[in-house]
N, C-alpha and C positions, 0 to 999 in steps of 0.2 A: 841148659844153654849158660854155663858158666861164665863163658867169655862176654856174651850180651850182660849178664848181671853186673859183672865186674865193671865192664865199661860204663853202664848205667850210674853206678856210684861214682865212677872215676869224673864223669862231665857233671854231675849234680842233679840228673833227672830223677834220680832215686836217693832218699834220704830214710835212715832208719834212727829212730830217735824215742826210745821208749819211756825214757824217764822226764823227756820235755816233749810230750804229743802235739802233736798238728790238730788243727780244727778244719773238719770238711766241710764240704759244701751243705750237707744236711744237718749242720751243727752238732754231730756226732764228734768224739775227740779220738785220735789213734796214732800209733807208733810209727806210721808210715806215711811217707809223703812222695808221689809218683807224678811226673811231669814227662810225659812221652813226648810232648810237641817239641821237646829239644832234639829228639832224636834224629829227625832228616836233617839238622845242620851238622851232623856227623856220619859222612859217607861209608865209614865202616860199620857203624851201629845200624844205619838202615838196611845194609847190605845183610847183615846178620838177622834183622828181623824177616826181610823179604824170604831168605831162603829158609830160616826157621819155619816160617808160616807155610812154604811149599811144601816142606818135609812133614808137617803135621796133615797136610791135605792127601797126600801120597800115602803116607803110614796108615791114616785111618780111612781110606778109600772114600774120600767125601766127594757127593755128587751134588753139582748145583749148575746153573747157567751162567751166572753173573757174580763175579767178587764185588761186594758191595760197600764200600766205606760208608761209615756212620758218623754224620756230622758231629763235631767237626774235626775232632783229634783222628778219627779212624780213616778218614778221606786219604790222606798223604799216604799212609802204609797201604792201604787197598790200591792205591795207584801204583806204588812200587812193586807189589806184590803181581799186580796184573801185568805191569812190563815184563817181571822176571819169568813168569810162565807164559807171556805172549796169549793172554786170555782177555775176555771180555770185561770190562769193568764199569760200574755206575756207583752212584752215590745218594746216600739218603738224606733228604732234609730235616732239619730239626723240627718242623711242623710242614703240613701241606701249603703249596703257594695260595696265597689270597686272593690269587685272580687267574685269568687264563684257565687252564686244565685242571687247576688245583693239583699239581703232580706232587706226590710225597716223595718218587723216586726220579733222578736225573739221569738220562741216558737213553738209549736205544733199547728198551727193555719192554717186554710184553708183559701184562699185568698177571698173567699166570706163571711167571718166570719163578724159578728156585733160586734164591739168593742167599748166598755166602757172607754174612755179616762180617765187618772186621772192625773190632772196637780196639782203643789202647788200653783200657782198665775196666775191669769189672770190680766193684766194690759190694754194695748192697744189691746192686741187679736191677733198681727202681728204673733207670734210665734207658736201658737194654730192654727190658720188659714192656715198656712204652712204645718203642720203637717196634718191637714184633708184634704188637697188639695193631697198630697203624698199619702196619704193612699188610697183615692179613685181613684187616677190615677192607683194604683196596684190593683185594684179591691176589696177593703175592704168597708164595711159599717160604716159609724159613724152617730148616732143621737142623742148620748147624751155625756156630759162630766161632770165631777166632779172635781171641784176645794177647796183647803182649805180656799183661799181667793180670793174674786172676788172684784176688784177696781169699778166696773160697769160703767166704762167709756163708754161715748156714741159711741165712736169709735168701742170698742170690742162688744158692744150690737149689733150694725149695722151689723158687719163682722159675727156674729153668727147667725143674722136673715137671712141674705144674703145665710149662708150655711144651714140654716135649721138644724141647731145643737142645742138642748138645755144645758145650762149650770146651774148645782147646786152646790151651794157653802156653805160652813158651817159658814164663815163669810163674810157678804159684806160690804160696805162702808157705807152705812146708819147705821147700827147697831154699825159700829165701830167709826163713828163720835159721835154718841148719847152717847155711854158709855164714850168715851174720856171726854165728857162733864159734864156727870153726876160723874163720878169718878174723875173729876178735875185734869186731864191729861193735859187738854186743859181749858184755860179760853174762854170768850165769842169772844173775837178777835180771837184767835185760832181755835175755832170753825168756824167762818165765814170765816177765810181762807181756812180752809179744804172744806169748801162748794163752795168756789169760783174756787178752784183747779178742784175740779170735775167736775164743771158746763164747764170748758173749759181747760184741762190738756195741750194742746199744745200752749197755748197762755198766760199761767198763770204766773204772776210774782208779788212779793212781792211790 
């Protein structure tokens, strides 16, 4: 997905800065900043995402009942994908409703349904793990997830293995790092910093 990666860099939703790292929500520092909420504002990028996700579904023969957007950033991309494939879509709330039926999933969905999760980004994997556990507590099945970007961190990979959920992404860290070097977005030192961060994000420091 080089076209998507280049496009994301062009519009500023992906920034690579190994020598001046960003601070994440978790408090950890890292060399990548990704705001996929900008993608829906650019029709050519959102079409690339929808088609890319659809190709992943077909290539990997994924089975599911509903395309399911994870709140909040995954909802838009799930909607575009469902429209592209003309398939049912629902969305996952960040937490169950505090009234009524206390729903965690919004849509015409049976509680035994198999949900294909759509996320925008997977970093350390904690938020995706929380969603999967809540869904399973409510009787839903989850075996696969899609993500625009996967940082391929060891922690996230271990969490998903333990949950027995397969993650398929359009852009992964390895591809991103190699392209950043080949396109001279980073120099050799910057590339080495990217690789050292990826090896141990929790203890990484310049």
